[in-house]
C-alpha positions in Angstrom: 0.0 0.0 0.0 1.1 3.6 -0.6 -0.2 4.9 2.7 2.9 4.3 4.8 5.3 7.3 5.2 7.9 7.4 2.5 10.7 7.5 5.1 9.4 4.3 6.9 11.1 1.1 5.8 9.2 -2.2 5.7 11.6 -3.8 8.1 11.9 -1.1 10.7 10.7 -2.2 14.2 7.3 -0.9 15.4 8.9 1.2 18.1 11.0 3.1 15.5 7.9 3.6 13.3 6.0 5.0 16.3 8.8 7.4 17.1 8.8 8.7 13.5 5.2 9.9 14.1 6.3 12.3 16.8 7.0 15.6 15.1 8.2 18.6 17.1 8.6 17.6 20.7 7.3 20.9 22.0 4.2 21.0 19.7 1.0 21.6 21.4 -1.2 18.6 22.1 -4.6 18.5 20.6 -7.6 16.2 20.5 -7.6 13.8 17.5 -10.7 13.1 15.5 -11.9 9.6 14.7 -10.2 9.6 11.2 -7.0 11.0 12.7 -6.9 8.3 15.4 -7.2 5.6 12.8 -4.5 7.3 10.7 -2.0 7.5 13.6 -2.6 3.9 14.6 -2.1 2.6 11.1 1.1 4.7 10.6 2.4 3.5 13.9 1.7 -0.1 12.9 3.8 0.4 9.8 3.5 -1.5 6.5 3.9 -5.0 7.8 1.1 -4.8 10.4 -1.0 -2.0 8.8 -1.2 -3.6 5.3 -3.6 -6.4 6.3 -6.0 -3.9 7.9 -5.9 -1.6 4.9 -6.6 -4.4 2.6 -9.9 -5.1 4.4 -11.1 -1.5 3.8 -13.0 -0.3 0.7 -11.8 2.5 -1.5 -13.8 5.2 0.2 -12.4 4.3 3.6 -8.8 4.2 2.3 -9.3 7.6 0.7 -10.7 9.0 4.0 -7.7 7.6 5.9 -5.3 8.9 3.3 -6.7 12.4 3.6 -6.4 12.2 7.4 -2.8 11.1 7.1 -1.8 13.9 4.7 -3.4 16.5 7.0 -2.3 15.0 10.2 0.3 17.5 11.1 2.4 17.3 14.3 1.7 14.4 16.7 3.4 14.8 20.1 4.7 11.9 22.2 1.9 12.7 24.7 -0.8 12.5 22.1 0.6 9.2 20.8 0.9 7.7 24.4 -2.7 8.7 25.1 -4.0 7.2 21.9 -2.2 3.9 22.3 -3.3 3.8 26.0 -6.9 4.4 24.9 -6.7 1.7 22.3 -5.3 -0.9 24.8 -7.8 0.0 27.5 -10.7 -0.2 25.1 -9.9 -3.8 24.0 -8.9 -5.1 27.4 -11.2 -3.3 29.8 -13.3 -6.5 30.4 -10.4 -8.9 30.0 -12.1 -10.3 26.9 -13.3 -9.0 23.5 -17.0 -9.2 22.9 -18.1 -9.3 19.3 -21.6 -7.8 19.1 -23.6 -5.0 17.5 -22.7 -2.4 20.2 -18.9 -3.1 20.3 -18.8 -3.1 16.5 -20.5 0.2 16.3 -18.3 1.8 19.0 -15.2 0.6 17.1 -16.4 1.9 13.8 -17.2 5.3 15.3 -13.6 5.6 16.5 -12.4 6.1 12.9 -15.4 6.5 10.6 -18.0 9.3 10.3 -21.3 8.7 12.1 -23.3 8.6 8.8 -21.0 6.0 7.4 -21.3 3.9 10.5 -25.1 4.2 10.5 -25.2 2.9 6.9 -23.0 -0.1 7.7 -24.9 -1.0 10.9 -28.3 -0.5 9.3 -27.4 -3.0 6.5 -26.1 -5.5 9.0 -29.0 -5.2 11.5 -31.8 -4.9 8.9 -33.9 -4.5 7.1 -31.3 -6.1 4.9 -32.8 -4.8 1.7 -32.9 -1.1 2.3 -29.3 -0.3 1.3 -29.2 -3.2 -1.1 -31.9 -1.8 -3.4 -30.2 1.7 -3.3 -26.9 0.0 -4.3 -28.6 -1.8 -7.2 -30.1 1.4 -8.4 -26.6 2.7 -8.9 -25.4 -0.3 -10.9 -25.1 0.4 -14.6 -28.2 -0.9 -16.3 -26.5 -3.2 -18.8 -24.4 -4.8 -16.0 -27.5 -5.5 -13.9 -29.4 -6.7 -16.9 -26.6 -9.0 -17.8 -26.8 -10.6 -14.4 -30.6 -10.8 -14.1 -31.2 -12.3 -17.5 -29.9 -15.6 -16.1 -32.4 -15.5 -13.2 -36.0 -16.7 -13.1 -38.5 -14.1 -14.6 -40.3 -14.0 -11.3 -37.1 -13.1 -9.4 -36.3 -10.4 -12.0 -39.9 -9.0 -11.5 -39.3 -8.8 -7.7 -35.9 -7.0 -8.1 -37.3 -4.5 -10.6 -40.2 -3.8 -8.4 -37.9 -2.9 -5.5 -35.4 -0.6 -7.2 -35.8 3.0 -8.5 -38.5 3.1 -11.2 -36.4 5.1 -13.7 -33.5 2.7 -13.3 -35.8 -0.3 -13.5 -37.1 0.9 -16.9 -33.5 1.1 -18.3 -32.7 -2.4 -17.0 -36.0 -3.7 -18.5 -35.1 -2.2 -21.9 -31.7 -3.9 -21.7 -33.1 -7.4 -21.3 -33.9 -9.7 -24.2 -37.3 -8.7 -25.6 -39.1 -12.0 -24.9 -37.8 -12.1 -21.4 -38.6 -8.5 -20.8 -42.3 -9.0 -21.9 -42.5 -12.0 -19.5 -41.1 -9.9 -16.6 -43.6 -7.1 -17.4 -46.5 -9.5 -17.2 -45.3 -10.9 -13.9 -44.8 -7.4 -12.5 -48.4 -6.5 -13.4 -49.7 -9.5 -11.3 -47.0 -9.4 -8.6 -48.4 -10.2 -5.1 -46.7 -9.0 -1.9 -43.5 -11.0 -1.5 -43.1 -13.1 1.6 -40.4 -11.9 3.9 -38.3 -15.0 3.8 -38.3 -15.1 0.0 -37.3 -11.5 -0.2 -34.5 -12.0 2.3 -33.2 -14.9 0.3 -33.1 -12.8 -2.9 -31.3 -10.0 -1.0 -28.7 -12.5 0.3 -28.1 -14.0 -3.1 -27.7 -10.5 -4.7 -25.3 -9.5 -1.9 -23.1 -12.6 -2.0 -23.2 -13.5 -5.7 -23.5 -10.1 -7.4 -22.6 -7.1 -5.3 -19.6 -8.8 -3.7 -18.1 -9.7 -7.1 -19.0 -6.3 -8.7 -16.3 -4.4 -6.8 -13.7 -6.9 -7.9 -14.5 -7.0 -11.6 -11.9 -5.8 -14.1 -11.6 -2.1 -14.4 -13.1 -0.6 -17.5 -10.8 -0.5 -20.5 -9.0 2.8 -20.5 -9.0 3.0 -24.3 -12.8 2.6 -24.4 -13.1 5.4 -21.8 -10.7 7.7 -23.7 -12.7 7.0 -26.9 -15.8 8.4 -25.3 -13.9 11.5 -24.1 -12.6 12.0 -27.6 -16.1 11.7 -29.0 -17.0 14.7 -26.9 -14.3 16.9 -28.4 -15.0 19.3 -31.2 -13.4 18.3 -34.5 -10.3 20.5 -34.2 -9.6 19.4 -30.7 -10.1 15.8 -31.5 -7.7 16.0 -34.5 -5.1 17.8 -32.4 -5.1 15.1 -29.7 -5.2 12.2 -32.1 -2.3 13.6 -34.1 -0.2 14.1 -30.9 -1.1 10.7 -29.7 -0.1 9.1 -33.0 3.4 10.6 -32.6 3.9 9.1 -29.2 1.7 6.0 -29.1 0.5 4.9 -32.6 -1.0 1.6 -31.3 -2.9 3.4 -28.6 -4.2 6.0 -31.0 -5.4 3.3 -33.4 -7.3 1.5 -30.6 -9.0 4.7 -29.6 -10.0 5.5 -33.1 -11.4 2.0 -33.6 -13.5 2.4 -30.5 -14.8 5.9 -31.2 -18.3 6.4 -32.6 -18.2 9.4 -34.9 -20.7 11.3 -37.1 -19.3 9.4 -40.1 -20.1 6.1 -38.4 -23.8 7.0 -38.6 -23.7 6.2 -42.3 -22.8 2.6 -41.4 -26.0 2.1 -39.4 -28.8 -0.1 -40.8 -31.3 1.7 -43.0 -34.0 1.3 -40.4 -31.8 2.8 -37.7 -31.0 5.8 -39.9 -34.7 6.4 -40.7 -35.5 6.3 -36.9 -32.7 8.8 -36.2 -34.0 11.1 -39.0 -37.4 11.1 -37.5 -36.1 12.1 -34.1 -33.9 15.0 -35.3 -35.0 18.5 -36.2 -34.8 19.0 -40.0 -32.8 22.2 -39.7 -30.2 20.4 -37.4 -29.9 17.6 -39.9 -29.2 20.1 -42.7 -26.6 21.9 -40.6 -24.9 18.6 -39.7 -24.8 17.4 -43.4 -23.3 20.7 -44.5 -20.0 19.5 -43.1 -20.4 15.8 -44.1 -18.5 14.0 -46.9 -20.3 12.9 -50.0 -20.7 9.3 -48.9 -22.5 10.3 -45.6 -24.7 12.7 -47.5 -25.7 10.0 -50.1 -26.5 7.6 -47.3 -28.8 10.0 -45.5 -30.5 11.3 -48.6 -31.0 7.7 -49.7 -33.0 7.0 -46.6 -35.4 9.9 -47.3 -38.2 10.3 -49.7 -37.4 12.1 -52.9 -39.5 15.1 -51.8 -38.0 15.3 -48.3 -34.5 15.0 -49.7 -35.1 17.8 -52.2 -36.5 20.1 -49.5 -33.5 19.4 -47.3 -31.1 20.1 -50.1 -32.9 23.4 -50.8 -32.7 24.3 -47.1 -29.0 23.5 -46.9 -28.4 25.7 -50.0 -30.4 28.6 -48.5 -28.2 28.4 -45.3 -25.2 29.8 -47.1 -21.8 29.6 -45.4 -22.0 28.2 -41.8 -19.5 28.2 -38.9 -17.6 25.0 -38.4 -18.4 25.2 -34.7 -22.1 25.1 -35.4 -21.7 22.1 -37.8 -19.6 20.2 -35.1 -22.3 20.8 -32.5 -25.1 19.6 -34.8 -23.1 16.5 -35.7 -22.4 15.8 -32.0 -26.1 16.1 -31.2 -27.0 13.6 -33.9 -24.4 11.2 -32.5 -25.7 11.7 -29.0 -29.3 11.1 -30.2 -28.2 7.9 -31.9 -26.6 6.7 -28.7 -29.7 7.5 -26.7 -31.8 5.6 -29.1 -29.5 2.6 -28.9 -29.6 2.8 -25.1 -33.4 2.6 -25.2 -33.2 -0.3 -27.6 -34.9 1.6 -30.5 -31.9 1.1 -32.8 -28.7 -1.0 -32.8 -25.2 0.4 -33.0 -22.7 -2.2 -34.1 -19.5 -1.6 -32.1 -17.3 -3.7 -34.4 -18.0 -2.1 -37.8 -17.2 -4.2 -40.8 -15.8 -2.8 -44.1 -16.6 -5.9 -46.0 -18.8 -5.5 -49.1 -21.4 -8.1 -50.1 -21.6 -9.1 -53.8 -24.4 -11.2 -55.3 
């Protein structure tokens, strides 16, 4: 872990590491907060003994402790003695350590904010589902749908009935159509779920889904960067791509392959293009096509009626010269609309676009 002081070696004895925490022997003593107490104890334990503890914490807790360590400031010998004494007395006051709800809560309050402790204890004590459903409502809809599609339709109906309605609609739209219809029908006739069944579903979600979600592979950085590049205007995108090609040609090629650009709209199925045209304002389409190449223009005009195509061409001609910035913005809005339509399942965007031509 990177939380131990840079000057502290892994093999230093604990006493030496404790002494390194004492900064300025004449510094004024002060009362430490819960986060600061935890930070001092972990620094005093050093890498060998502190690492196992840190590995049990989640990212939010590690960040909180890291901030406390950075801002810790001087810790006098007296403060350190008091803290270690308090720690020893706390765990040995009764001669034994009792593991129960009250002792767990007191321990957590010694180094975590009260609201964080309340959330943890509420989930442990029950009702078990309260925070579980809130967590599920924050899971990306396609990820949750991918997990639920392997469950019984009745189970999916129960889960979707418990999470946020807006999120449930997105998850439902991400399920295979036949399964989604089955789930809708079951939700319409869903009776109150027995407590033991609900608890079983919650336990399964917690142990089989939520516990593995945090350990899944991090999102591909090239995919994330491709989305960032998609948000650039044309000139900024070209500048970054050019610079990246000079330093990392392979990385640049991977990003370009993952990007979904305005030109890629011409590679959509005819039905998808027609749906997109119906959703866009005609003036915006004309503005976007003003900066398009001939192939893209032909594709869009080929998916309009002859009358609509002629009217659009006339409108584009009447526009006269337009600013590149306005064209870029119009094209970006068309791309965003296409992505929104795909997210709702109204069109399909092929991620791996093929350049192969079919001949009869």
